[in-house]
C-alpha positions in Angstrom: 109.2 13.2 292.1 107.2 10.5 293.0 108.3 9.8 296.7 109.6 6.8 297.6 108.0 4.2 301.0 105.4 6.9 301.4 103.5 5.4 303.5 106.5 4.3 306.2 107.5 8.0 306.1 104.3 9.6 307.2 104.8 6.7 310.3 108.0 8.0 311.2 107.5 11.7 311.5 108.4 15.3 310.2 112.0 14.6 310.9 111.7 12.2 307.7 109.9 14.5 305.9 112.0 17.2 306.3 114.4 14.8 305.2 112.9 13.9 302.3 112.2 17.4 300.6 116.1 19.2 301.1 116.7 15.6 299.8 114.5 17.0 296.9 115.9 20.3 296.8 119.9 19.5 296.9 118.7 17.2 293.5 116.5 20.3 291.9 119.7 22.4 292.2 122.7 19.6 290.4 119.9 19.4 287.2 119.7 23.7 287.1 123.7 24.1 286.1 124.1 26.8 283.7 125.1 25.8 280.3 126.5 26.9 276.8 127.8 24.8 273.2 128.8 26.4 269.9 128.6 24.5 267.0 131.7 25.6 263.9 131.4 25.8 261.0 131.7 22.9 258.8 134.9 21.1 258.8 135.3 20.0 254.9 138.6 17.5 253.1 138.4 17.8 249.9 141.1 15.9 247.6 142.5 16.8 243.9 142.1 15.0 241.2 145.1 14.2 238.4 143.3 14.1 235.1 143.5 14.3 231.8 142.2 14.3 227.8 142.2 15.6 224.6 142.8 18.4 222.8 140.0 20.1 220.9 142.0 19.8 218.0 143.9 16.7 218.1 144.9 13.7 215.3 144.3 10.2 217.4 145.6 8.3 214.4 148.1 8.8 212.3 148.7 6.3 209.1 151.2 6.8 207.2 151.3 4.0 204.2 153.2 3.9 200.6 156.4 5.2 202.1 160.2 4.8 199.7 163.4 5.7 200.6 164.1 10.0 201.2 160.4 10.4 202.4 159.9 13.2 205.1 157.3 14.8 206.7 156.7 18.9 206.0 159.3 19.2 209.3 161.6 17.2 209.1 165.2 18.4 208.5 166.7 16.2 205.7 164.1 14.2 202.8 161.2 15.3 200.9 159.6 16.8 203.5 156.2 15.4 201.8 154.4 14.0 203.8 151.9 15.1 206.8 153.5 15.4 209.9 151.5 14.1 213.1 150.3 15.8 215.5 147.4 16.1 218.5 146.7 17.4 221.7 147.2 16.2 225.1 145.3 18.6 227.6 145.9 18.6 231.5 142.7 19.0 233.4 143.1 18.1 236.9 142.8 20.2 239.8 146.1 19.5 241.8 149.2 21.1 240.2 150.8 18.2 238.4 154.0 17.1 236.3 154.1 15.5 232.9 155.6 12.8 231.6 155.3 11.1 227.6 156.6 7.3 227.1 157.2 6.0 223.9 157.1 2.9 222.3 157.9 1.6 218.4 156.7 -1.6 217.7 156.6 -3.7 214.6 154.6 -6.9 213.2 157.1 -8.2 210.4 159.3 -6.8 208.5 160.6 -3.8 210.2 160.8 -0.6 208.8 162.5 1.2 211.9 165.9 -0.7 212.4 167.0 1.3 215.6 169.8 2.0 213.4 170.6 5.5 210.7 169.3 3.4 207.3 165.5 2.8 209.1 161.8 5.0 210.3 163.9 8.4 211.9 161.6 9.3 214.0 161.4 13.5 215.6 158.8 13.5 218.2 158.4 17.1 220.4 155.8 18.5 222.6 156.3 21.9 222.3 159.8 23.6 222.7 160.7 20.3 224.0 162.2 17.1 222.4 161.4 14.0 223.5 162.8 11.7 220.7 165.8 12.2 217.7 165.6 10.2 214.5 166.7 6.7 216.7 167.4 7.7 220.6 166.2 9.9 223.7 168.0 10.6 227.1 168.4 8.8 230.3 168.1 10.3 233.5 171.6 12.0 232.7 171.4 13.2 229.6 172.9 10.6 227.7 171.6 9.8 224.5 170.6 6.2 224.2 168.5 3.9 221.3 165.3 3.2 221.1 164.8 -0.3 221.1 161.9 -1.9 219.2 159.5 -3.6 221.2 160.2 -2.0 224.3 158.8 1.3 226.0 161.2 4.1 226.9 159.5 4.9 229.9 159.1 8.3 231.9 160.5 11.1 229.6 159.8 15.0 232.0 157.8 17.2 229.6 158.2 20.6 231.0 160.6 20.9 234.8 157.2 23.6 236.6 154.6 21.5 236.7 150.6 22.0 235.2 147.8 23.7 235.8 144.7 23.1 235.3 143.8 23.2 231.6 147.3 22.4 230.5 147.8 22.0 227.4 150.8 19.7 225.2 151.2 19.6 221.8 153.0 17.1 220.3 154.3 16.7 216.8 155.9 13.3 214.9 158.3 14.0 212.5 159.7 11.0 210.1 162.1 10.7 207.8 162.9 7.3 205.7 166.5 7.6 204.9 168.1 7.3 201.4 169.9 4.6 202.7 167.3 2.4 203.3 167.7 -0.9 202.1 165.9 -3.3 200.1 165.1 -5.8 202.8 162.6 -2.5 204.4 160.5 -3.2 201.8 156.5 -3.3 202.5 158.0 -2.8 206.5 155.8 -1.1 208.9 156.4 0.4 212.2 153.9 1.8 214.5 155.5 4.6 217.4 152.7 5.5 220.1 152.9 7.7 223.2 151.5 7.7 226.2 151.0 10.8 228.4 151.4 10.6 232.1 150.4 12.7 234.9 150.7 12.3 239.0 150.6 14.8 241.7 153.6 17.6 241.6 153.1 18.5 245.6 155.4 16.5 248.3 157.3 15.4 244.8 159.8 17.3 244.2 162.1 16.9 240.5 165.6 16.8 241.9 168.1 16.7 239.3 165.6 15.8 235.9 165.7 18.0 232.9 163.3 18.4 230.7 163.4 16.3 227.4 164.9 13.7 229.7 163.9 10.8 231.8 163.2 11.3 234.9 162.6 8.8 237.2 163.2 10.2 240.6 159.2 11.0 240.7 156.6 8.2 241.7 154.1 8.2 238.4 151.9 5.5 239.9 
């Protein structure tokens, strides 16, 4: 340690030298404290994921043409049962548990083969054991059977009342029927049906009174 003003200290005598030495001791003792430290293990925080993907066996597009009154898919309730069903799988691949729902949209360009009545194209949409659309109807939150209007999207029909876990696979099936009473005006008509699969975290999101196969608007779907 450098001694400040050394020249003056020597001239003033040993008393000041003793004080200076004592000062050095005091300073030295404050630097000799016992101490210790400990670092915890790393505390890592990671968000879960909510993602979906197509299953291994999926029919993404289902094009049915040349339908005549009385034609229907294999598992339709009535009709010829001679046409292929439309099926595909969707897999939930997120790491967080999630509620699953589906949106249904029926649309057309030109002459609409779907009239929203008994004389037009009928759709029977299911997700496993859950009925999504029956003929032209879906169920609202309170269970009321309501017509699906062409050009509008029916949102958030709950697929299951229990949360999905990683790699949960949902098999969708679309059966259809063009009734025998379809009017001649439907010749050359066309219609498309589009299903949009949704997943949202189930943690901190109770479903309340929601029932599988009915709209569930109490959940925030994002």
